[in-house]
N, C-alpha and C positions, 0 to 999 in steps of 0.2 A: 147351496146344493140344488141341483136342478131337480125337477119333478121326476124325470126318468131315472136319475141316479138314486134318488130317495126310494123310488119304487123297486129298483133292482136290489137295493140293500134290504128292503122289507121282504122281498120275494126270497132272497137267500136265507134270511132268518126263518121265514115260514117253512121253506123247504127243509131246513135243518130240523125244525120241530117235527115235520112230517116224517123225515127219515129216521131220526133218532127216537122221537117220541112214539112212533108207530101209530100216528093219528091220521085221519083223512085230510086231504088238501083243504077242504072247507073249514074243518075244525082248526087246522093249523093257521089259516088265515084269520079266522075269528079270534083265536087266542092272541095272535101277534098284534092285531089292531086293537083289541081291547086292552092289552097290557102295555103296549109301547107307542101306539099312534092313534089314539082314539079320535083325534082331531084331523086325521089325514085328509087331504083334498081328494075329491071324487076322482080326479084324473090320475092321481097317484095310486089310489086303491084299485082302479080299473086296470091299470097297467100291471100292478103287482099280481092281481088275480089272473090276468092273461098269462103272465110268466109262470106262475105256480101251476095253474091247471095245464098249460101247454106242456111244460117240463115234465110234470108228474105223469101225464097221460102217454108220453112218448119215450119213457125210459127204455123200453125193450128195443127201440130203434136207435136211441142215442148211445147207449152203453157200448155196443159193438164198435161204434165210431171212435169212442174214447180209447177202447182197447187197441184198435187198429193204429192209432196215432201216438199212443203212450208207450214207446218202445221199452220193453223189458219190465213193464209194470202191469200186474193183474189189477183189475178194477177193484177187487176187495181189499187190496193192499194200499190203495190210495187213501189219503186223509179225507175224511168225510167232507170237510169244507172244499177242498180242491175238487173232489168229485162233483159236488153240487154246483160249484161255479162253472165247471166245464159243461155239465148238463144244461144249465140255464143258458149259457152263452151259445152252445151249439144249437139249442132250440131257437134261440133268437136269430142266429145266423141263417137258419133254415126257413123261418116263418115270418120274419119281420124285414123284408127286403128294403123297405124304405129307410131303415137304419143302416148306414154304411158299415161294412165289416170292421174297419179300423176303430169305429166308435165302440162297437160291441166288444172288441178285444180290449180296448183301453179301459172300458168300464169293468170288464172281468179282472183285469190286472189291478185296478183300484180296489176291487173287493178282496182280491188275494192279498194286497198290501195291508188292508184293514183287518181282515179276519184270519189270514194265514200266516205263512212264514216267508222269509227271503227265498227259500227253495220253492215255496208255492208260486211265487211270482214268475220265476224262471220256467218252472214246469208248465204252468197254465199258458204262458206265452208260447212256448214251443209247441204244445199240443194244438192250441187254437190257430196258430199260424199255419200248421200243417193241414188242419181241417178247413181253414179258409181257402187254401190253395186247391184242395180237393173239390170244395163246393163251387168255386169259381171255374174250375176245370177248363173246358174249351174256350170260354170267353177270355180267360186270362192268357191263353196261348197266343193271342193276337198281339200281345204286348211284347216289348223287348225284355231283356233280362232284368230281374229285380234286384 
């Protein structure tokens, strides 16, 4: 497992604790690492913290994007895991431009396979593909049909 994949997995679990446990991002991170990865590498911890803090701080901007691209689904009706995977992936698509969009989406799909359901994988893929096209916007228009 790559360091980045390990960090994304840790971040999802910390975000789950943050959302469901109603604790702050720092407490969620501390609890996760203490109980599950006390020996995590510094690079993994750093990327996990970046994902958790970035995602948690931009929920108000990210959630409308999810609602816009999840046809016929209100945000509060989404499975918690699906919602968190989408939030984290959208944050990464917006703020980690050095990571190619297909990598971010593939990682999100892997998290959906691991923590969600078969429906989660299809749903996350559809929403993130639509979000990717929106983010790429004008620069994607120079390409031929996909």
